[in-house]
VOLUMSE-831472 format. One record per atom (N, C-alpha, C, O): residue in three letters; y, z, x. Coordinates in steps of 0.02 Angstrom, whole numbers, plus 50000, padded with zeros to 5 digits. Last residue first. Layout:
N
alaYZX...
END
This chain:
263
unk492625074550324unk492645079750373unk493205077050413unk493405080050463unk492855073450140unk493035068850206unk493095075050251unk493445079850236unk491805076250008unk492085079150065unk492335073850125unk491905070350152unk491525064649875unk491125068049941unk491605070449986unk491895065650012unk491035060749721unk491565064149755unk491255068649820unk490905073649820unk490575048249623unk490275051549673unk491005054649697unk491505051249692unk490475045649439unk491095045249507unk490635051449545unk490415056649521unk490375036349299unk490105042049346unk490315041849401unk490365036049419unk491285037549146unk491215032949210unk490725039849247unk490715045749231unk491215045049014unk490695043049044unk490635039649103unk490065038049121unk492885034548993unk492485039348978unk491705038748973unk491455034048942unk493405023349150unk493445024049061unk492885033649051unk492635037149095unk494495018449273unk493975024049240unk494105023949156unk494605024249119unk495315012049365unk494795007449315unk494195013249270unk493645011949245unk496105017449474unk495345018549470unk494675014749417unk494055014349419unk497285016449365unk497245012149454unk496495013549483unk496345009249525unk496895020749248unk497185013149249unk496915012349341unk496485008649367unk496715035149277unk496175029849243unk496255022249259unk495805018549277unk497885038249340unk497395036949357unk496865034449336unk496505031349375unk499475034249347unk499015035749303unk498395032549337unk498335026749358unk500875042449412unk500485039249390unk500015038249338unk500105041149284unk501455054849458unk501865050049435unk501595043649404unk501965039749374unk500055056149556unk500695059549541unk501215055149514unk501435051149556unk498535054749479unk499045051449523unk499765053149502unk500025051949447unk496945064049464unk497585061049435unk498115057649487unk497975058849546unk495565071549397unk495925066649439unk496555064149415unk496665062349357unk495015088749387unk495295082149372unk495475077249408unk495565078949466unk494015100749329unk494195096849380unk494455091249362unk494155088049319unk494375112249212unk493925107349231unk494435104549290unk495035105649296unk495285121249159unk494835125449203unk494305119249226unk493805121049257unk496235118249069unk495595121649042unk495175123049098unk494665126249085unk497135111649160unk497375118849110unk496775121649092unk496745127749097unk496395107549306unk496825107549237unk496735113149198unk496365118049204unk496255108149477unk495975111149420unk496455111749359unk496885116149360unk496225090249557unk496465096949546unk496215100049498unk495885096449460unk496525078049660unk495995081149623unk496185088649610unk496275092449658unk497555064649665unk497415071849682unk496815072249639unk496625068349596unk498225049349749unk497675051049701unk497675059649728unk497765061349786unk500195044549762unk499605046549779unk499115050349730unk499325053649683unk501275042149667unk500855037049685unk500145038449721unk499645034849716unk502355052649790unk502115050149717unk501675043549738unk501655040649792unk501235064849885unk501735060949862unk501645055949794unk501155055249757unk500615081349820unk500565075949858unk501095070449842unk501405071049789unk501225093349731unk500965094349804unk500645087649846unk500445088649904unk501565088849619unk502045086449655unk501825090249738unk502175089949788unk500285091249534unk500425084249552unk500925084449595unk500885079249629unk499475106549607unk499635102649559unk499975095149572unk499895093249630unk498345108749698unk498725113049640unk498975110049575unk498805110649516unk497195098449776unk497975103649774unk497945106849704unk497475106649665unk496455088649873unk496375094049832unk496865098049843unk497025100849895unk496745069449873unk496795076849909unk496865084849853unk497265085749807unk495945056849902unk496305060249856unk496165065849887unk495665067349920unk495335038549888unk495395044949933unk495925048349887unk496275045349847unk494105027449833unk494885029449845unk494725036249863unk494195039149858unk492885015449826unk493245021849851unk493705021349861unk493935016549891unk492675005349671unk492495006249743unk492825013149759unk493025016549712unk492885004149530unk493184999349582unk493055000549663unk493304997049707unk492065015749486unk491935006049451unk492395002549508unk492164997249530unk492135026049631unk491865024049572unk491895015949531unk491705010949560unk492135039449723unk491805033849723unk491765031049659unk491325033549624unk493145046449829unk492875048249753unk492605039949751unk492905035249778unk493445057849951unk493325051849935unk493015051249868unk492625055749851unk494475072749999unk493855069049961unk493835060749957unk494385058049962unk495255083050085unk495345077950069unk494455076150050unk493965077950083unk496165099150067unk495565094650087unk495575088350067unk495975087550021unk496925108450009unk497215102450075unk496665098250069unk496835092350063unk496015120449969unk496555116849944unk496755114450014unk496765117850065unk494335118949988unk494985120149993unk495405117749980unk495345111649974unk492605115349980unk493345113249968unk493705118049966unk493445122849939unk491135116449966unk491555118250031unk492315116950045unk492605117350099unk490535113549864unk490565107249911unk490945109849964unk491115106050009unk490495124249795unk489865124449827unk490135116549867unk489705114549905unk491815125649749unk491575129449810unk491065126549851unk491055125849912unk491775114349667unk492195114949718unk491975118149790unk491945116149848unk490895119849570unk490885114149618unk491065113349664unk490715111649711unk491705131749519unk491145130649560unk490755127949602unk490405130249648unk492755126149447unk492825129249527unk492095129149558unk491955126749613unk491975111049405unk492325115949396unk492365119049455unk492135116649507unk491505095349313unk491465100449369unk492055105849359unk492495105249316unk491675083849236unk491335088849208unk491155094149278unk490575096249283unk493415079849220unk492665077449262unk492245083949226unk492525088249193unk494815070849157unk494455075149171unk493775076949190unk493435073149154unk496055060149215unk495325061049196unk495155067349225unk495235069449282unk497605055549155unk497225059349211unk496525061949166unk496475064449110unk498425048449078unk497885044449119unk497465048749155unk496975046549186unk499245054048999unk499565052249062unk498975048949094unk499125046449148unk498365056948875unk498825052248876unk499195048848947unk499395043048952unk496605059648973unk497355060048913unk497715055648924unk497615051048963unk494945058548943unk495665054348977unk496075055448937unk496065053748878unk493485066448988unk494105065048941unk494705061848989unk494845062649049unk492495066449069unk492355067248998unk492945067048967unk492895067648906unk491625056749189unk492315057749161unk492085060449093unk491625057949062unk490565066549298unk490645060649236unk491405062849223unk491695068049237unk489715066449484unk490095069149405unk490055062949362unk489775057449370unk488905071149602unk489015066349546unk489185069049486unk488885072849448unk489425077649763unk489515077849690unk489435071549641unk489865067249640unk488745080249918unk488855074949876unk488885075049799unk488405072749769unk487855088549981unk488405087049993unk488795083749958unk489385084749975unk486515084049946unk486655085050002unk487505081550017unk487715076350042unk487085085649789unk486405083149814unk486645081849901unk487065077349906unk487405090949620unk487765091749701unk487145088949733unk486635090049701unk488145085949461unk487545088949499unk487745085949590unk488075081249612unk488695088949303unk488745086449360unk488155088849416unk487775093549404unk487855085049142unk487965088449199unk488045086449254unk487625082549276unk488525079148982unk488265077549048unk488275083749112unk488805086749122unk488385090148850unk488775086048872unk488295084548952unk487835088248973unk487645090548687unk487455091448746unk488005087548789unk488125081848770unk487875098248529unk488195093648582unk487915095048639unk487875101148651unk486835102248388unk487295104948449unk487425098548482unk487095093548465unk486615105848205unk486555100848257unk487185103548333unk487755105848327unk485595120548185unk486305117348178unk486205112448229unk485875113248280unk484485130648179unk484445120448134unk485095119248153unk485225114248120unk484955140448213unk484435138448264unk484525130148228unk484615124948260unk485295145848098unk486005144748149unk485515139548206unk485805134948236unk484775144347945unk484745147348014unk485115144548080unk484985138648092unk485895145247798unk485725141147858unk485355145647929unk485685149947959unk486215149047644unk486255152147702unk485835146847734unk485425143847698unk487505137147541unk486705141247543unk486775143047622unk487175140247660unk489195144347531unk488615139447515unk488055144347538unk488015150447548unk490145155047500unk490395147547514unk489815141447513unk489915135547500unk489725167447526unk489995164847436unk490175157447452unk490355154147403unk489435169447640unk488975166647602unk489035164947526unk488655162447484unk490645172047679unk490555167347708unk490075164147662unk490135158347642unk491805179147551unk491485180247595unk491075173947615unk491095169547571unk493675177347537unk492865174247505unk492415178647558unk492705181347605unk494895177947589unk494505182347580unk493795182047562unk493395186547573unk495675166047606unk495795170847535unk495535177147545unk495805182047520unk495035158647711unk495415162747733unk495795167547679unk496165172147699unk493925154147610unk493715160347661unk494375162847681unk494445168947675unk494745145747531unk494515151447496unk494165155547546unk494075161247527unk495115138447632unk495615139247618unk495355146447587unk495595151747605unk493855131047674unk494205134147724unk494825137547677unk495085140947721unk493365123547547unk493175130947577unk493515133947633unk493425139947640unk494765115747555unk494595120147522unk494105127247530unk494265133147524unk494315108647672unk494945111547661unk495045115147609unk495535118847616unk492945103247651unk493165107747724unk493745110447701unk493725116547710unk493145096347536unk492485101147552unk492895105547597unk493145110847578unk494105087047506unk493905089747437unk493155095547445unk492785098047401unk494785083847625unk495165086947569unk494635089647519unk494775095047492unk493755080147705unk494055084647736unk494595087947683unk494825093547693unk492785070947647unk492615078447640unk493135083747670unk493055089847667unk493205055847585unk493585061947605unk493455068247592unk493755071647550unk492055047347535unk492585046147622unk492925053247620unk492835056247672unk491635053047415unk491175051847481unk491495050647532unk491255052847585unk492525065847344unk492565058347366unk492085060047426unk492055064747466unk492035074947200unk492165075547279unk492025066047304unk491595061847287unk493115079447074unk492365075847111unk492465073847170unk492975071247190unk493145093647134unk492725090447101unk493235085447084unk493815087447079unk493295104447294unk493465100447237unk493095095847206unk492665093247241unk491985120947326unk492395111247348unk492765109647284unk492645112447230unk491575129547290unk492375129547313unk492645123647333unk493205121647351unk490185128147291unk490605130447230unk491545129947248unk491995130047206unk489585116947406unk489885123347399unk490305124747319unk490765120947303unk488745106647449unk488835109147384unk489165115247361unk489055118147307unk488945107847588unk488985102447556unk489155103247488unk489665100647467unk489075120947652unk489445120247617unk489465113147565unk489835112547516unk487735132047732unk487795123847695unk488395123247647unk488245125247591unk488175144447826unk488005142247796unk488095134047758unk488625131047766unk487765154847967unk488065151447948unk487825149347889unk487255151347879unk488065167748115unk488115167148030unk488175159148015unk488605156248049unk488305167648242unk487785170748217unk487735171148163unk487305175148144unk488415155848376unk488515155548315unk488075162848315unk487675164548359unk489685161748540unk488925159348512unk489055158648428unk489605160248405unk490555164148579unk489985168648603unk489385167148575unk488815169648578unk491435156148596unk491755161248549unk490955166148548unk490905171248514unk490815143548663unk491585147148694unk491605153948638unk492015157748664unk489955139348554unk489845143148618unk490315146548651unk490225152348668unk490985136148445unk490495140848444unk490145144048499unk490015150048499unk491285123648524unk491875128448508unk491325137348486unk491385142748514unk490345115148539unk490685118448593unk491005124648580unk491005129748614unk489985114548396unk489695116748431unk489775120148503unk489485125148525unk490745105248307unk490875113348315unk490585115948368unk490925120148396unk490105091648326unk490915093348327unk491035099648332unk491525100748367unk488755093348278unk489015094348346unk489605096648357unk489725101948387unk488765089348146unk488415084348198unk488815085548256unk489145081248284unk489255095048009unk488575098248060unk488185090348077unk487725087048052unk490855095947990unk490235092147976unk489725095348021unk489915098148072unk491825113747951unk491695105447972unk490855102847941unk490465105147900unk492375125848026unk492165122747951unk492255116247990unk492585114448039unk492005142848093unk492285136548105unk491975132048043unk491465133648014unk492705157948115unk492425154348069unk492655147048087unk493235145148093unk492855170148225unk493045167348206unk492595161948140unk492035164148128unk491975183248278unk492275184148210unk492555178448189unk492645178848128unk491285180948406unk492075183848407unk492335185548332unk492855188748325unk490185173948373unk490065181648398unk490925185348381unk491075190648354unk490715164048206unk490515166348275unk490525173848308unk490795178748281unk490155157148068unk490355163548103unk490265163248168unk489695162048189unk490185141748001unk489855145748042unk490355151548076unk490875150048105unk490005130647871unk490375134447893unk490165139247954unk489655141547928unk489705111947862unk489335120647886unk490125124347891unk490655121747909unk488785097147779unk489405102347799unk489135109247809unk488635111947785unk487445087447817unk487905093747804unk488525094547820unk488775092747873unk487095068947808unk487365074647854unk487565081147814unk487935079647768unk486805060147712unk486445066447707unk486845070647766unk486845076747758unk488545053747705unk487955053147710unk487545059847686unk487805064147651unk489845056947696unk489595053847625unk488795052347642unk488435049947598unk490165052247859unk490445056747795unk490265050847741unk490375044747737unk489785050347999unk489395051547926unk489655053347880unk489305057247847unk490915051848074unk490905047048053unk490185047048014unk490065041147998unk492255064348082unk491575062348028unk491395057048022unk491585054547969unk493025078348124unk492835070948170unk492005066648115unk491395067048125unk493735090548076unk493385084248050unk493405077648093unk493785072848087unk493755106548102unk493735101748130unk493315098148086unk492785100048061unk494555122048064unk494335116148025unk494455111348067unk495045110248083unk494475138848069unk494505136048106unk494125125748084unk493535124048091unk495025153548030unk494715147547997unk494975142948041unk495575142448052unk495415165948163unk495585163248095unk494925158248070unk494365159448092unk496245174148300unk495665174148266unk495735170248184unk496175172548148unk497445158448363unk497295166048332unk496435166548323unk496045161848333unk496995149948516unk497165150148451unk497015157748423unk496635161848448unk496585149848649unk497345149748630unk497495151848558unk498005154848541unk495155147148645unk495345154948658unk496265154648648unk496545160048639unk495225133248580unk494965140048544unk495085145948566unk495145150548525unk495455121048657unk496055125648634unk495895133448615unk496245138348627unk494185119348720unk494625119248762unk495415124848732unk495735129348760unk493525115848604unk493405120748623unk493935122348688unk494015128448697unk494215105048541unk494215111248500unk494025117248547unk494275122748538unk494045096548647unk494695099248644unk494715105348586unk495155109648585unk492765094148627unk492855097048686unk493525098448672unk493605104048696unk492535089248511unk492085095248520unk492425096948580unk492385103048589unk493105077748492unk493405082648455unk493135088548464unk493375093348433unk492275069848601unk493165071348604unk493335075848560unk493785079348582unk491295069348521unk491325072648590unk492105074648593unk492395080148588unk491725060348414unk491325067548402unk491425072348460unk491605078248452unk492655049148370unk492325052548445unk492185058048432unk492655061948440unk493275042748271unk492395043948268unk492165047348330unk491565048248341unk494605039248351unk494355036648293unk493325037748331unk492975035448376unk495145049548459unk495065045548455unk494305046048404unk493805049548406unk496225063248398unk495585063748426unk495495055148396unk495655053348340unk497475068148336unk497405062348373unk496755059548411unk496765054548447unk497815079448280unk497505074748237unk497455067048263unk497405061948230unk497795094348351unk498005088048345unk497535084548300unk496965086348286unk498235108348296unk497985106248357unk498015098848385unk498275097848441unk498965114848163unk498845106948182unk498655106748258unk499115103948287unk499045128848117unk499045126148176unk498825120248178unk498265120448204unk499745136147953unk499215130047975unk499285128448046unk499805125048045unk499865150247876unk500025146747924unk499395142647948unk498815144447958unk500025152347675unk499545152447743unk499855148747800unk500155143647782unk500715146947586unk501125151247628unk500635152247696unk500825152747754unk499455150547459unk500105149447473unk500545152447547unk500665158347560unk497995144847456unk498185151447474unk498885149547504unk498935147447562unk497745132847373unk497405138847351unk497575146247382unk497435151647356unk498825126447412unk498745125047332unk498365131347319unk498505135047272unk498545124547549unk499095129347518unk499145130247441unk499485134747416unk497475117647560unk497485123547573unk497955127147548unk497845132747526unk498095104247495unk497465108447456unk497495115947489unk497545120447449unk499075102847596unk499335102547527unk498635107447488unk498705112947461unk498485098847708unk498745103447708unk499025107747621unk499105113647603unk497765087947650unk497195092247666unk497715099647686unk497455105147682unk499065079247639unk498425081847578unk498135086947587unk498155091347543unk499315078347758unk499825081447728unk499275082247664unk499155088147651unk498175070747815unk498515076947838unk498875079447799unk498745085447801unk498245058747744unk497745063247735unk497835069047774unk497415073347758unk499395048447725unk499545055547705unk498745060547723unk498785066547708unk499785040747903unk499715040447824unk499725049447801unk499905054447832unk499965042748023unk500285038148005unk500115038347927unk500455034547893unk499265050948119unk499725055348073unk500195049548031unk500745051248008unk497425055448110unk498045050948138unk498575055248103unk498495060548071unk496105059648101unk496445056248045unk497065051148067unk497175045348050unk495305066948179unk495295061248198unk495765056448138unk495735050348136unk495845083048194unk495395079048152unk495545073748201unk495815074948255unk495915099848164unk495975097548213unk495365090648183unk494795091248162unk496955115648117unk496565110348090unk496465105248170unk496815106148220
END
């Protein structure tokens, strides 16, 4: 399960209870319930990153600012046989791309598996959790709702980095609790820029230019130095050893940065 519910009230516990009332003893992995409120893109990226490390099963993601509207609830079978359950607002789309693509989908908004009466504001409890539990218990996907053309599903498009004249223009996709800023660049862009471990780069951002070193891990630079590294999910990220890169550079999600090799 992945949501923006937080853990300070009963929402997550109730969803667990609904699942286990239908499928007692089923193991539940709480990937996170700390997605920023209503941040569909953050939820989609985190689910995509986590997916290869999760056992193949039924994955519920609820980041749903349009709950109670005409947006659909969906269950999607992926090419690797995972099933994703959640709102049709793009939060599942990066995950099904990572899982080889969506091969089958149903609209679960009026699923026979939902709890009645359905709250207009808590579909995690009344729709997504019971649908997921019944699928785990062995129900067929087509029993959970009306068939959908996978081409009609809502998708999320991330901004793309570009490299022109030896300068990369990138965007901040995520900022973690340490202040590390993940960019929409990876190893391929590093190679295209001709950067090796130990290289120096200029990073142009909201507060002007700063210099960073390309390294493998935080301690490869002195404390308080800026570094560019490949994070655990394969994205290039900016960090400060024992510090907070987002605070030091004044970074926010979606900020545009220029990464220039220093000759």
